[in-house]
NULUM-268690 format. One record per residue: residue in one letter; x, y, z of N, C-alpha, C in turn; residue number from 0. Coordinates in steps of 0.02 Angstrom, whole numbers, plus 50000, padded with zeros to 5 digits. Layout:
N
r r: A&n.east: X&n.north: Y&n.up: Z&ca.east: X&ca.north: Y&ca.up: Z&c.east: X&c.north: Y&c.up: Z&k: NUM
...
This chain:
170
r r: X&n.east: 57304&n.north: 55990&n.up: 52991&ca.east: 57352&ca.north: 56011&ca.up: 53041&c.east: 57383&c.north: 55949&c.up: 53073&k: 0
r r: X&n.east: 57448&n.north: 55937&n.up: 53064&ca.east: 57479&ca.north: 55878&ca.up: 53094&c.east: 57472&c.north: 55875&c.up: 53170&k: 1
r r: X&n.east: 57466&n.north: 55933&n.up: 53203&ca.east: 57458&ca.north: 55933&ca.up: 53275&c.east: 57388&c.north: 55914&c.up: 53297&k: 2
r r: X&n.east: 57339&n.north: 55920&n.up: 53251&ca.east: 57270&ca.north: 55904&ca.up: 53267&c.east: 57238&c.north: 55869&c.up: 53206&k: 3
r r: X&n.east: 57257&n.north: 55807&n.up: 53192&ca.east: 57234&ca.north: 55774&ca.up: 53131&c.east: 57159&c.north: 55761&c.up: 53129&k: 4
r r: X&n.east: 57126&n.north: 55764&n.up: 53186&ca.east: 57054&ca.north: 55751&ca.up: 53187&c.east: 57013&c.north: 55811&c.up: 53161&k: 5
r r: X&n.east: 57045&n.north: 55869&n.up: 53155&ca.east: 57011&ca.north: 55929&ca.up: 53131&c.east: 57015&c.north: 55934&c.up: 53055&k: 6
r r: X&n.east: 56968&n.north: 55968&n.up: 53026&ca.east: 56969&ca.north: 55981&ca.up: 52954&c.east: 56936&c.north: 55925&c.up: 52915&k: 7
r r: X&n.east: 56940&n.north: 55931&n.up: 52849&ca.east: 56908&ca.north: 55883&ca.up: 52803&c.east: 56955&c.north: 55831&c.up: 52777&k: 8
r r: X&n.east: 57018&n.north: 55835&n.up: 52794&ca.east: 57068&ca.north: 55789&ca.up: 52769&c.east: 57123&c.north: 55827&c.up: 52733&k: 9
r r: X&n.east: 57172&n.north: 55789&n.up: 52708&ca.east: 57228&ca.north: 55819&ca.up: 52674&c.east: 57247&c.north: 55778&c.up: 52612&k: 10
r r: X&n.east: 57281&n.north: 55811&n.up: 52568&ca.east: 57313&ca.north: 55778&ca.up: 52511&c.east: 57388&c.north: 55779&c.up: 52526&k: 11
r r: X&n.east: 57421&n.north: 55722&n.up: 52518&ca.east: 57493&ca.north: 55718&ca.up: 52527&c.east: 57527&c.north: 55730&c.up: 52460&k: 12
r r: X&n.east: 57581&n.north: 55769&n.up: 52462&ca.east: 57619&ca.north: 55785&ca.up: 52402&c.east: 57692&c.north: 55770&c.up: 52416&k: 13
r r: X&n.east: 57723&n.north: 55734&n.up: 52370&ca.east: 57795&ca.north: 55721&ca.up: 52376&c.east: 57828&c.north: 55736&c.up: 52310&k: 14
r r: X&n.east: 57878&n.north: 55780&n.up: 52311&ca.east: 57913&ca.north: 55799&ca.up: 52251&c.east: 57988&c.north: 55785&c.up: 52261&k: 15
r r: X&n.east: 58014&n.north: 55741&n.up: 52221&ca.east: 58085&ca.north: 55722&ca.up: 52228&c.east: 58129&c.north: 55784&c.up: 52225&k: 16
r r: X&n.east: 58171&n.north: 55791&n.up: 52276&ca.east: 58217&ca.north: 55848&ca.up: 52279&c.east: 58187&c.north: 55912&c.up: 52306&k: 17
r r: X&n.east: 58121&n.north: 55913&n.up: 52317&ca.east: 58088&ca.north: 55974&ca.up: 52341&c.east: 58052&c.north: 55965&c.up: 52407&k: 18
r r: X&n.east: 58044&n.north: 55903&n.up: 52430&ca.east: 58012&ca.north: 55891&ca.up: 52494&c.east: 57942&c.north: 55864&c.up: 52489&k: 19
r r: X&n.east: 57911&n.north: 55857&n.up: 52547&ca.east: 57843&ca.north: 55832&ca.up: 52552&c.east: 57800&c.north: 55883&c.up: 52588&k: 20
r r: X&n.east: 57735&n.north: 55880&n.up: 52571&ca.east: 57688&ca.north: 55930&ca.up: 52597&c.east: 57621&c.north: 55897&c.up: 52607&k: 21
r r: X&n.east: 57580&n.north: 55927&n.up: 52650&ca.east: 57510&ca.north: 55911&ca.up: 52652&c.east: 57472&c.north: 55974&c.up: 52631&k: 22
r r: X&n.east: 57416&n.north: 55963&n.up: 52598&ca.east: 57373&ca.north: 56019&ca.up: 52579&c.east: 57304&c.north: 56004&c.up: 52608&k: 23
r r: X&n.east: 57284&n.north: 56040&n.up: 52661&ca.east: 57217&ca.north: 56030&ca.up: 52689&c.east: 57164&c.north: 56041&c.up: 52636&k: 24
r r: X&n.east: 57113&n.north: 55998&n.up: 52635&ca.east: 57061&ca.north: 56003&ca.up: 52584&c.east: 57018&c.north: 56065&c.up: 52593&k: 25
r r: X&n.east: 57018&n.north: 56094&n.up: 52652&ca.east: 56978&ca.north: 56153&ca.up: 52664&c.east: 57019&c.north: 56217&c.up: 52666&k: 26
r r: X&n.east: 57081&n.north: 56214&n.up: 52641&ca.east: 57124&ca.north: 56273&ca.up: 52640&c.east: 57164&c.north: 56274&c.up: 52575&k: 27
r r: X&n.east: 57189&n.north: 56332&n.up: 52557&ca.east: 57229&ca.north: 56340&ca.up: 52496&c.east: 57302&c.north: 56352&c.up: 52514&k: 28
r r: X&n.east: 57330&n.north: 56307&n.up: 52555&ca.east: 57401&ca.north: 56314&ca.up: 52573&c.east: 57431&c.north: 56245&c.up: 52579&k: 29
r r: X&n.east: 57496&n.north: 56243&n.up: 52571&ca.east: 57533&ca.north: 56181&ca.up: 52579&c.east: 57578&c.north: 56187&c.up: 52640&k: 30
r r: X&n.east: 57579&n.north: 56135&n.up: 52680&ca.east: 57618&ca.north: 56134&ca.up: 52742&c.east: 57674&c.north: 56083&c.up: 52734&k: 31
r r: X&n.east: 57737&n.north: 56103&n.up: 52742&ca.east: 57792&ca.north: 56055&ca.up: 52737&c.east: 57787&c.north: 56002&c.up: 52792&k: 32
r r: X&n.east: 57803&n.north: 55940&n.up: 52774&ca.east: 57805&ca.north: 55886&ca.up: 52823&c.east: 57872&c.north: 55850&c.up: 52818&k: 33
r r: X&n.east: 57891&n.north: 55817&n.up: 52872&ca.east: 57955&ca.north: 55782&ca.up: 52874&c.east: 57947&c.north: 55718&c.up: 52914&k: 34
r r: X&n.east: 57981&n.north: 55666&n.up: 52892&ca.east: 57983&ca.north: 55605&ca.up: 52932&c.east: 58021&c.north: 55620&c.up: 52996&k: 35
r r: X&n.east: 58009&n.north: 55579&n.up: 53047&ca.east: 58044&ca.north: 55589&ca.up: 53110&c.east: 58119&c.north: 55580&c.up: 53102&k: 36
r r: X&n.east: 58156&n.north: 55598&n.up: 53153&ca.east: 58229&ca.north: 55593&ca.up: 53150&c.east: 58260&c.north: 55552&c.up: 53207&k: 37
r r: X&n.east: 58219&n.north: 55527&n.up: 53251&ca.east: 58245&ca.north: 55489&ca.up: 53308&c.east: 58276&c.north: 55424&c.up: 53283&k: 38
r r: X&n.east: 58339&n.north: 55413&n.up: 53298&ca.east: 58376&ca.north: 55354&ca.up: 53275&c.east: 58373&c.north: 55296&c.up: 53324&k: 39
r r: X&n.east: 58340&n.north: 55305&n.up: 53381&ca.east: 58334&ca.north: 55252&ca.up: 53431&c.east: 58271&c.north: 55212&c.up: 53415&k: 40
r r: X&n.east: 58279&n.north: 55151&n.up: 53389&ca.east: 58219&ca.north: 55113&ca.up: 53369&c.east: 58173&c.north: 55096&c.up: 53427&k: 41
r r: X&n.east: 58198&n.north: 55095&n.up: 53489&ca.east: 58155&ca.north: 55079&ca.up: 53545&c.east: 58104&c.north: 55135&c.up: 53559&k: 42
r r: X&n.east: 58116&n.north: 55194&n.up: 53532&ca.east: 58070&ca.north: 55251&ca.up: 53538&c.east: 58018&c.north: 55252&c.up: 53482&k: 43
r r: X&n.east: 58026&n.north: 55210&n.up: 53433&ca.east: 57986&ca.north: 55213&ca.up: 53372&c.east: 57913&c.north: 55195&c.up: 53384&k: 44
r r: X&n.east: 57870&n.north: 55226&n.up: 53345&ca.east: 57799&ca.north: 55209&ca.up: 53342&c.east: 57790&c.north: 55168&c.up: 53278&k: 45
r r: X&n.east: 57758&n.north: 55110&n.up: 53284&ca.east: 57749&ca.north: 55065&ca.up: 53228&c.east: 57677&c.north: 55067&c.up: 53204&k: 46
r r: X&n.east: 57668&n.north: 55063&n.up: 53139&ca.east: 57602&ca.north: 55056&ca.up: 53109&c.east: 57603&c.north: 54997&c.up: 53062&k: 47
r r: X&n.east: 57546&n.north: 54966&n.up: 53055&ca.east: 57538&ca.north: 54912&ca.up: 53006&c.east: 57465&c.north: 54907&c.up: 52985&k: 48
r r: X&n.east: 57451&n.north: 54859&n.up: 52944&ca.east: 57384&ca.north: 54852&ca.up: 52914&c.east: 57334&c.north: 54821&c.up: 52962&k: 49
r r: X&n.east: 57272&n.north: 54840&n.up: 52954&ca.east: 57217&ca.north: 54810&ca.up: 52991&c.east: 57206&c.north: 54738&c.up: 52965&k: 50
r r: X&n.east: 57211&n.north: 54730&n.up: 52900&ca.east: 57196&ca.north: 54667&ca.up: 52867&c.east: 57249&c.north: 54614&c.up: 52881&k: 51
r r: X&n.east: 57228&n.north: 54556&n.up: 52907&ca.east: 57275&ca.north: 54502&ca.up: 52922&c.east: 57306&c.north: 54474&c.up: 52858&k: 52
r r: X&n.east: 57270&n.north: 54478&n.up: 52802&ca.east: 57297&ca.north: 54453&ca.up: 52739&c.east: 57355&c.north: 54496&c.up: 52714&k: 53
r r: X&n.east: 57357&n.north: 54557&n.up: 52737&ca.east: 57409&ca.north: 54604&ca.up: 52715&c.east: 57465&c.north: 54613&c.up: 52766&k: 54
r r: X&n.east: 57462&n.north: 54578&n.up: 52821&ca.east: 57511&ca.north: 54589&ca.up: 52873&c.east: 57519&c.north: 54528&c.up: 52917&k: 55
r r: X&n.east: 57580&n.north: 54507&n.up: 52926&ca.east: 57595&ca.north: 54453&ca.up: 52973&c.east: 57604&c.north: 54485&c.up: 53042&k: 56
r r: X&n.east: 57549&n.north: 54496&n.up: 53076&ca.east: 57550&ca.north: 54532&ca.up: 53139&c.east: 57598&c.north: 54501&c.up: 53190&k: 57
r r: X&n.east: 57602&n.north: 54435&n.up: 53191&ca.east: 57649&ca.north: 54402&ca.up: 53238&c.east: 57721&c.north: 54421&c.up: 53222&k: 58
r r: X&n.east: 57738&n.north: 54419&n.up: 53158&ca.east: 57807&ca.north: 54438&ca.up: 53138&c.east: 57820&c.north: 54511&c.up: 53153&k: 59
r r: X&n.east: 57771&n.north: 54554&n.up: 53142&ca.east: 57779&ca.north: 54625&ca.up: 53158&c.east: 57792&c.north: 54635&c.up: 53232&k: 60
r r: X&n.east: 57755&n.north: 54599&n.up: 53274&ca.east: 57764&ca.north: 54604&ca.up: 53346&c.east: 57834&c.north: 54580&c.up: 53367&k: 61
r r: X&n.east: 57858&n.north: 54528&n.up: 53334&ca.east: 57925&ca.north: 54503&ca.up: 53350&c.east: 57979&c.north: 54552&c.up: 53328&k: 62
r r: X&n.east: 57969&n.north: 54585&n.up: 53271&ca.east: 58016&ca.north: 54636&ca.up: 53248&c.east: 58017&c.north: 54694&c.up: 53298&k: 63
r r: X&n.east: 57958&n.north: 54716&n.up: 53318&ca.east: 57953&ca.north: 54771&ca.up: 53367&c.east: 57988&c.north: 54752&c.up: 53432&k: 64
r r: X&n.east: 57976&n.north: 54691&n.up: 53455&ca.east: 58008&ca.north: 54668&ca.up: 53517&c.east: 58084&c.north: 54666&c.up: 53510&k: 65
r r: X&n.east: 58108&n.north: 54644&n.up: 53452&ca.east: 58181&ca.north: 54642&ca.up: 53440&c.east: 58211&c.north: 54712&c.up: 53441&k: 66
r r: X&n.east: 58171&n.north: 54761&n.up: 53424&ca.east: 58193&ca.north: 54831&ca.up: 53425&c.east: 58184&c.north: 54865&c.up: 53493&k: 67
r r: X&n.east: 58153&n.north: 54829&n.up: 53540&ca.east: 58141&ca.north: 54858&ca.up: 53606&c.east: 58080&c.north: 54902&c.up: 53610&k: 68
r r: X&n.east: 58034&n.north: 54894&n.up: 53563&ca.east: 57973&ca.north: 54934&ca.up: 53561&c.east: 57918&c.north: 54898&c.up: 53600&k: 69
r r: X&n.east: 57892&n.north: 54931&n.up: 53650&ca.east: 57841&ca.north: 54901&ca.up: 53693&c.east: 57770&c.north: 54922&c.up: 53672&k: 70
r r: X&n.east: 57763&n.north: 54981&n.up: 53642&ca.east: 57697&ca.north: 55006&ca.up: 53624&c.east: 57666&c.north: 54964&c.up: 53569&k: 71
r r: X&n.east: 57600&n.north: 54952&n.up: 53571&ca.east: 57567&ca.north: 54914&ca.up: 53518&c.east: 57567&c.north: 54952&c.up: 53452&k: 72
r r: X&n.east: 57563&n.north: 54915&n.up: 53398&ca.east: 57561&ca.north: 54945&ca.up: 53332&c.east: 57495&c.north: 54983&c.up: 53322&k: 73
r r: X&n.east: 57500&n.north: 55038&n.up: 53286&ca.east: 57441&ca.north: 55076&ca.up: 53267&c.east: 57417&c.north: 55046&c.up: 53201&k: 74
r r: X&n.east: 57359&n.north: 55014&n.up: 53201&ca.east: 57334&ca.north: 54980&ca.up: 53141&c.east: 57289&c.north: 55027&c.up: 53101&k: 75
r r: X&n.east: 57309&n.north: 55038&n.up: 53039&ca.east: 57272&ca.north: 55082&ca.up: 52994&c.east: 57263&c.north: 55048&c.up: 52927&k: 76
r r: X&n.east: 57219&n.north: 55075&n.up: 52887&ca.east: 57209&ca.north: 55048&ca.up: 52820&c.east: 57234&c.north: 55099&c.up: 52769&k: 77
r r: X&n.east: 57243&n.north: 55077&n.up: 52709&ca.east: 57259&ca.north: 55118&ca.up: 52651&c.east: 57326&c.north: 55153&c.up: 52656&k: 78
r r: X&n.east: 57334&n.north: 55207&n.up: 52617&ca.east: 57395&ca.north: 55245&ca.up: 52615&c.east: 57407&c.north: 55287&c.up: 52678&k: 79
r r: X&n.east: 57361&n.north: 55285&n.up: 52724&ca.east: 57369&ca.north: 55324&ca.up: 52786&c.east: 57433&c.north: 55305&c.up: 52823&k: 80
r r: X&n.east: 57454&n.north: 55242&n.up: 52817&ca.east: 57515&ca.north: 55220&ca.up: 52852&c.east: 57576&c.north: 55257&c.up: 52824&k: 81
r r: X&n.east: 57580&n.north: 55265&n.up: 52759&ca.east: 57634&ca.north: 55304&ca.up: 52729&c.east: 57630&c.north: 55376&c.up: 52752&k: 82
r r: X&n.east: 57569&n.north: 55403&n.up: 52755&ca.east: 57560&ca.north: 55472&ca.up: 52774&c.east: 57584&c.north: 55487&c.up: 52844&k: 83
r r: X&n.east: 57570&n.north: 55443&n.up: 52892&ca.east: 57591&ca.north: 55458&ca.up: 52960&c.east: 57666&c.north: 55449&c.up: 52970&k: 84
r r: X&n.east: 57697&n.north: 55407&n.up: 52929&ca.east: 57771&ca.north: 55403&ca.up: 52931&c.east: 57799&c.north: 55467&c.up: 52901&k: 85
r r: X&n.east: 57771&n.north: 55489&n.up: 52845&ca.east: 57796&ca.north: 55549&ca.up: 52811&c.east: 57791&c.north: 55611&c.up: 52855&k: 86
r r: X&n.east: 57740&n.north: 55615&n.up: 52896&ca.east: 57734&ca.north: 55675&ca.up: 52938&c.east: 57756&c.north: 55664&c.up: 53009&k: 87
r r: X&n.east: 57793&n.north: 55610&n.up: 53021&ca.east: 57826&ca.north: 55601&ca.up: 53085&c.east: 57783&c.north: 55576&c.up: 53142&k: 88
r r: X&n.east: 57723&n.north: 55552&n.up: 53128&ca.east: 57679&ca.north: 55526&ca.up: 53181&c.east: 57692&c.north: 55452&c.up: 53195&k: 89
r r: X&n.east: 57726&n.north: 55419&n.up: 53150&ca.east: 57750&ca.north: 55350&ca.up: 53160&c.east: 57819&c.north: 55348&c.up: 53129&k: 90
r r: X&n.east: 57860&n.north: 55301&n.up: 53151&ca.east: 57928&ca.north: 55296&ca.up: 53126&c.east: 57939&c.north: 55234&c.up: 53083&k: 91
r r: X&n.east: 57894&n.north: 55185&n.up: 53090&ca.east: 57902&ca.north: 55121&ca.up: 53056&c.east: 57834&c.north: 55097&c.up: 53031&k: 92
r r: X&n.east: 57831&n.north: 55077&n.up: 52968&ca.east: 57772&ca.north: 55043&ca.up: 52941&c.east: 57797&c.north: 54976&c.up: 52916&k: 93
r r: X&n.east: 57770&n.north: 54922&n.up: 52944&ca.east: 57789&ca.north: 54855&ca.up: 52925&c.east: 57735&c.north: 54822&c.up: 52884&k: 94
r r: X&n.east: 57756&n.north: 54788&n.up: 52831&ca.east: 57709&ca.north: 54748&ca.up: 52791&c.east: 57745&c.north: 54684&c.up: 52771&k: 95
r r: X&n.east: 57752&n.north: 54640&n.up: 52819&ca.east: 57780&ca.north: 54574&ca.up: 52807&c.east: 57721&c.north: 54529&c.up: 52792&k: 96
r r: X&n.east: 57724&n.north: 54494&n.up: 52737&ca.east: 57669&ca.north: 54451&ca.up: 52714&c.east: 57686&c.north: 54379&c.up: 52731&k: 97
r r: X&n.east: 57640&n.north: 54343&n.up: 52763&ca.east: 57654&ca.north: 54274&ca.up: 52782&c.east: 57643&c.north: 54225&c.up: 52725&k: 98
r r: X&n.east: 57604&n.north: 54242&n.up: 52675&ca.east: 57591&ca.north: 54197&ca.up: 52619&c.east: 57640&c.north: 54213&c.up: 52562&k: 99
r r: X&n.east: 57688&n.north: 54168&n.up: 52548&ca.east: 57738&ca.north: 54182&ca.up: 52497&c.east: 57710&c.north: 54189&c.up: 52426&k: 100
r r: X&n.east: 57647&n.north: 54171&n.up: 52417&ca.east: 57615&ca.north: 54177&ca.up: 52351&c.east: 57581&c.north: 54245&c.up: 52341&k: 101
r r: X&n.east: 57578&n.north: 54285&n.up: 52395&ca.east: 57544&ca.north: 54350&ca.up: 52391&c.east: 57595&c.north: 54405&c.up: 52377&k: 102
r r: X&n.east: 57579&n.north: 54447&n.up: 52327&ca.east: 57621&ca.north: 54505&ca.up: 52311&c.east: 57576&c.north: 54566&c.up: 52309&k: 103
r r: X&n.east: 57599&n.north: 54619&n.up: 52341&ca.east: 57561&ca.north: 54682&ca.up: 52345&c.east: 57554&c.north: 54713&c.up: 52276&k: 104
r r: X&n.east: 57499&n.north: 54749&n.up: 52268&ca.east: 57487&ca.north: 54787&ca.up: 52206&c.east: 57528&c.north: 54852&c.up: 52208&k: 105
r r: X&n.east: 57555&n.north: 54870&n.up: 52150&ca.east: 57598&ca.north: 54929&ca.up: 52148&c.east: 57561&c.north: 54993&c.up: 52168&k: 106
r r: X&n.east: 57497&n.north: 54999&n.up: 52150&ca.east: 57461&ca.north: 55060&ca.up: 52165&c.east: 57448&c.north: 55069&c.up: 52240&k: 107
r r: X&n.east: 57457&n.north: 55016&n.up: 52278&ca.east: 57451&ca.north: 55022&ca.up: 52351&c.east: 57514&c.north: 55051&c.up: 52383&k: 108
r r: X&n.east: 57567&n.north: 55058&n.up: 52344&ca.east: 57630&ca.north: 55079&ca.up: 52374&c.east: 57665&c.north: 55136&c.up: 52337&k: 109
r r: X&n.east: 57660&n.north: 55140&n.up: 52272&ca.east: 57698&ca.north: 55190&ca.up: 52234&c.east: 57687&c.north: 55262&c.up: 52259&k: 110
r r: X&n.east: 57625&n.north: 55285&n.up: 52268&ca.east: 57617&ca.north: 55354&ca.up: 52292&c.east: 57647&c.north: 55365&c.up: 52361&k: 111
r r: X&n.east: 57637&n.north: 55318&n.up: 52406&ca.east: 57664&ca.north: 55324&ca.up: 52474&c.east: 57740&c.north: 55325&c.up: 52475&k: 112
r r: X&n.east: 57771&n.north: 55285&n.up: 52432&ca.east: 57844&ca.north: 55284&ca.up: 52428&c.east: 57869&c.north: 55354&c.up: 52409&k: 113
r r: X&n.east: 57838&n.north: 55384&n.up: 52359&ca.east: 57858&ca.north: 55451&ca.up: 52336&c.east: 57853&c.north: 55502&c.up: 52393&k: 114
r r: X&n.east: 57800&n.north: 55500&n.up: 52431&ca.east: 57790&ca.north: 55548&ca.up: 52485&c.east: 57839&c.north: 55536&c.up: 52542&k: 115
r r: X&n.east: 57847&n.north: 55473&n.up: 52563&ca.east: 57892&ca.north: 55459&ca.up: 52619&c.east: 57964&c.north: 55477&c.up: 52601&k: 116
r r: X&n.east: 57985&n.north: 55459&n.up: 52541&ca.east: 58054&ca.north: 55475&ca.up: 52522&c.east: 58065&c.north: 55551&c.up: 52517&k: 117
r r: X&n.east: 58016&n.north: 55586&n.up: 52491&ca.east: 58021&ca.north: 55659&ca.up: 52487&c.east: 58022&c.north: 55691&c.up: 52557&k: 118
r r: X&n.east: 57992&n.north: 55656&n.up: 52605&ca.east: 57990&ca.north: 55681&ca.up: 52674&c.east: 58052&c.north: 55662&c.up: 52714&k: 119
r r: X&n.east: 58098&n.north: 55626&n.up: 52682&ca.east: 58160&ca.north: 55608&ca.up: 52715&c.east: 58162&c.north: 55537&c.up: 52742&k: 120
r r: X&n.east: 58110&n.north: 55499&n.up: 52730&ca.east: 58107&ca.north: 55430&ca.up: 52753&c.east: 58138&c.north: 55381&c.up: 52704&k: 121
r r: X&n.east: 58132&n.north: 55317&n.up: 52719&ca.east: 58161&ca.north: 55265&ca.up: 52676&c.east: 58110&c.north: 55209&c.up: 52667&k: 122
r r: X&n.east: 58112&n.north: 55178&n.up: 52608&ca.east: 58067&ca.north: 55122&ca.up: 52592&c.east: 58107&c.north: 55069&c.up: 52555&k: 123
r r: X&n.east: 58103&n.north: 55008&n.up: 52579&ca.east: 58133&ca.north: 54951&ca.up: 52544&c.east: 58088&c.north: 54890&c.up: 52556&k: 124
r r: X&n.east: 58107&n.north: 54835&n.up: 52527&ca.east: 58074&ca.north: 54773&ca.up: 52547&c.east: 58110&c.north: 54746&c.up: 52608&k: 125
r r: X&n.east: 58090&n.north: 54688&n.up: 52633&ca.east: 58118&ca.north: 54661&ca.up: 52694&c.east: 58191&c.north: 54639&c.up: 52685&k: 126
r r: X&n.east: 58214&n.north: 54633&n.up: 52624&ca.east: 58284&ca.north: 54616&ca.up: 52610&c.east: 58327&c.north: 54677&c.up: 52601&k: 127
r r: X&n.east: 58297&n.north: 54737&n.up: 52602&ca.east: 58334&ca.north: 54799&ca.up: 52592&c.east: 58337&c.north: 54821&c.up: 52520&k: 128
r r: X&n.east: 58300&n.north: 54788&n.up: 52476&ca.east: 58299&ca.north: 54807&ca.up: 52405&c.east: 58245&c.north: 54860&c.up: 52392&k: 129
r r: X&n.east: 58259&n.north: 54908&n.up: 52347&ca.east: 58207&ca.north: 54956&ca.up: 52329&c.east: 58146&c.north: 54920&c.up: 52300&k: 130
r r: X&n.east: 58087&n.north: 54949&n.up: 52309&ca.east: 58028&ca.north: 54919&ca.up: 52279&c.east: 58033&c.north: 54927&c.up: 52203&k: 131
r r: X&n.east: 58018&n.north: 54873&n.up: 52167&ca.east: 58025&ca.north: 54872&ca.up: 52094&c.east: 57955&c.north: 54877&c.up: 52063&k: 132
r r: X&n.east: 57940&n.north: 54938&n.up: 52039&ca.east: 57875&ca.north: 54951&ca.up: 52008&c.east: 57875&c.north: 54937&c.up: 51933&k: 133
r r: X&n.east: 57928&n.north: 54908&n.up: 51906&ca.east: 57935&ca.north: 54900&ca.up: 51834&c.east: 57910&c.north: 54833&c.up: 51807&k: 134
r r: X&n.east: 57885&n.north: 54789&n.up: 51850&ca.east: 57869&ca.north: 54721&ca.up: 51828&c.east: 57795&c.north: 54707&c.up: 51821&k: 135
r r: X&n.east: 57755&n.north: 54757&n.up: 51816&ca.east: 57683&ca.north: 54745&ca.up: 51807&c.east: 57643&c.north: 54768&c.up: 51867&k: 136
r r: X&n.east: 57587&n.north: 54736&n.up: 51876&ca.east: 57538&ca.north: 54758&ca.up: 51926&c.east: 57556&c.north: 54742&c.up: 51998&k: 137
r r: X&n.east: 57601&n.north: 54695&n.up: 52009&ca.east: 57617&ca.north: 54673&ca.up: 52077&c.east: 57692&c.north: 54677&c.up: 52090&k: 138
r r: X&n.east: 57710&n.north: 54682&n.up: 52153&ca.east: 57780&ca.north: 54687&ca.up: 52173&c.east: 57811&c.north: 54616&c.up: 52178&k: 139
r r: X&n.east: 57815&n.north: 54583&n.up: 52121&ca.east: 57837&ca.north: 54513&ca.up: 52120&c.east: 57912&c.north: 54504&c.up: 52132&k: 140
r r: X&n.east: 57950&n.north: 54556&n.up: 52127&ca.east: 58022&ca.north: 54552&ca.up: 52141&c.east: 58040&c.north: 54574&c.up: 52211&k: 141
r r: X&n.east: 57990&n.north: 54586&n.up: 52251&ca.east: 58002&ca.north: 54610&ca.up: 52319&c.east: 57970&c.north: 54563&c.up: 52370&k: 142
r r: X&n.east: 57998&n.north: 54566&n.up: 52430&ca.east: 57973&ca.north: 54526&ca.up: 52485&c.east: 57953&c.north: 54572&c.up: 52542&k: 143
r r: X&n.east: 57890&n.north: 54586&n.up: 52548&ca.east: 57866&ca.north: 54631&ca.up: 52600&c.east: 57885&c.north: 54703&c.up: 52586&k: 144
r r: X&n.east: 57867&n.north: 54746&n.up: 52633&ca.east: 57882&ca.north: 54817&ca.up: 52628&c.east: 57901&c.north: 54842&c.up: 52698&k: 145
r r: X&n.east: 57955&n.north: 54880&n.up: 52701&ca.east: 57975&ca.north: 54913&ca.up: 52764&c.east: 57983&c.north: 54987&c.up: 52749&k: 146
r r: X&n.east: 57946&n.north: 55027&n.up: 52786&ca.east: 57947&ca.north: 55100&ca.up: 52779&c.east: 57969&c.north: 55129&c.up: 52845&k: 147
r r: X&n.east: 58017&n.north: 55174&n.up: 52844&ca.east: 58040&ca.north: 55204&ca.up: 52907&c.east: 58054&c.north: 55278&c.up: 52899&k: 148
r r: X&n.east: 58071&n.north: 55309&n.up: 52955&ca.east: 58091&ca.north: 55379&ca.up: 52955&c.east: 58161&c.north: 55387&c.up: 52924&k: 149
r r: X&n.east: 58193&n.north: 55333&n.up: 52906&ca.east: 58260&ca.north: 55334&ca.up: 52878&c.east: 58313&c.north: 55322&c.up: 52930&k: 150
r r: X&n.east: 58307&n.north: 55354&n.up: 52987&ca.east: 58358&ca.north: 55348&ca.up: 53040&c.east: 58360&c.north: 55279&c.up: 53071&k: 151
r r: X&n.east: 58304&n.north: 55244&n.up: 53072&ca.east: 58301&ca.north: 55177&ca.up: 53103&c.east: 58299&c.north: 55120&c.up: 53051&k: 152
r r: X&n.east: 58307&n.north: 55137&n.up: 52988&ca.east: 58295&ca.north: 55087&ca.up: 52935&c.east: 58341&c.north: 55026&c.up: 52941&k: 153
r r: X&n.east: 58405&n.north: 55037&n.up: 52949&ca.east: 58451&ca.north: 54980&ca.up: 52953&c.east: 58436&c.north: 54936&c.up: 53013&k: 154
r r: X&n.east: 58418&n.north: 54966&n.up: 53070&ca.east: 58401&ca.north: 54927&ca.up: 53129&c.east: 58338&c.north: 54885&c.up: 53117&k: 155
r r: X&n.east: 58289&n.north: 54913&n.up: 53082&ca.east: 58228&ca.north: 54876&ca.up: 53067&c.east: 58242&c.north: 54819&c.up: 53020&k: 156
r r: X&n.east: 58283&n.north: 54831&n.up: 52968&ca.east: 58301&ca.north: 54777&ca.up: 52922&c.east: 58337&c.north: 54721&c.up: 52959&k: 157
r r: X&n.east: 58382&n.north: 54739&n.up: 53004&ca.east: 58419&ca.north: 54689&ca.up: 53042&c.east: 58371&c.north: 54648&c.up: 53086&k: 158
r r: X&n.east: 58324&n.north: 54681&n.up: 53119&ca.east: 58275&ca.north: 54645&ca.up: 53160&c.east: 58231&c.north: 54600&c.up: 53118&k: 159
r r: X&n.east: 58211&n.north: 54624&n.up: 53059&ca.east: 58170&ca.north: 54583&ca.up: 53014&c.east: 58208&c.north: 54521&c.up: 52991&k: 160
r r: X&n.east: 58272&n.north: 54529&n.up: 52978&ca.east: 58314&ca.north: 54471&ca.up: 52958&c.east: 58319&c.north: 54421&c.up: 53016&k: 161
r r: X&n.east: 58328&n.north: 54445&n.up: 53077&ca.east: 58332&ca.north: 54402&ca.up: 53135&c.east: 58267&c.north: 54362&c.up: 53145&k: 162
r r: X&n.east: 58211&n.north: 54397&n.up: 53139&ca.east: 58146&ca.north: 54364&ca.up: 53147&c.east: 58137&c.north: 54313&c.up: 53092&k: 163
r r: X&n.east: 58153&n.north: 54331&n.up: 53030&ca.east: 58145&ca.north: 54284&ca.up: 52974&c.east: 58188&c.north: 54223&c.up: 52983&k: 164
r r: X&n.east: 58251&n.north: 54233&n.up: 53004&ca.east: 58297&ca.north: 54176&ca.up: 53014&c.east: 58271&c.north: 54131&c.up: 53070&k: 165
r r: X&n.east: 58244&n.north: 54161&n.up: 53123&ca.east: 58217&ca.north: 54122&ca.up: 53179&c.east: 58155&c.north: 54084&c.up: 53157&k: 166
r r: X&n.east: 58112&n.north: 54115&n.up: 53117&ca.east: 58051&ca.north: 54084&ca.up: 53093&c.east: 58066&c.north: 54023&c.up: 53049&k: 167
r r: X&n.east: 58120&n.north: 54027&n.up: 53011&ca.east: 58137&ca.north: 53973&ca.up: 52964&c.east: 58174&c.north: 53916&c.up: 52998&k: 168
r r: X&n.east: 58202&n.north: 53927&n.up: 53057&ca.east: 58241&ca.north: 53873&ca.up: 53089&c.east: 58199&c.north: 53830&c.up: 53135&k: 169
C-alpha cells in the first residue's frame, strides 16, 4: 500500500511500456497502478540518493538540491528502492552523481528501475541529459551519472546539475 509502505511483506514493481506501472503486494493477488509525482516546482521535490558514498557524490547532490531551492535532507536508500519511490510518487528526484570518473554503474542496477519509472510517467537520463545506454556491456560506460525524476522537474534538475558541475570544475 503506497499510503502505508511499512505494512505487508513487500511489493514487486512492474513497468510496461505504453501500459503504465504497477505494484503487486507479495501478500495479495492484485496490482495497484502507480504514478510518478506531477509537481513541477523543484523546490517542493523530495530527493533520494544512495547510502553508499562510493555510489553517490553526496556533496554534489546537496549542491544540486540547494540550487533547486530544496531544504529537506535527502532520503538515503539502497538498491532499486530509489527508483520505486520515484515511480510511486514518494520522491521526485533520485540523484546518482559519481565523483570518481573511473567508476561506471552496472546496467543491472538501473535497467529495471528505468523501465518502471518511465512507465510511471517519470524520466531518466544521465547528468548530461542523454538516455542511459544499456547496449555497451555490463557497465554504463557511455553515461555520466544518473538522474531520475518525476518528469516534471527533469529539465530543472539537469540545469542545476550542469551549474554544479561547471562550478566544481572552475
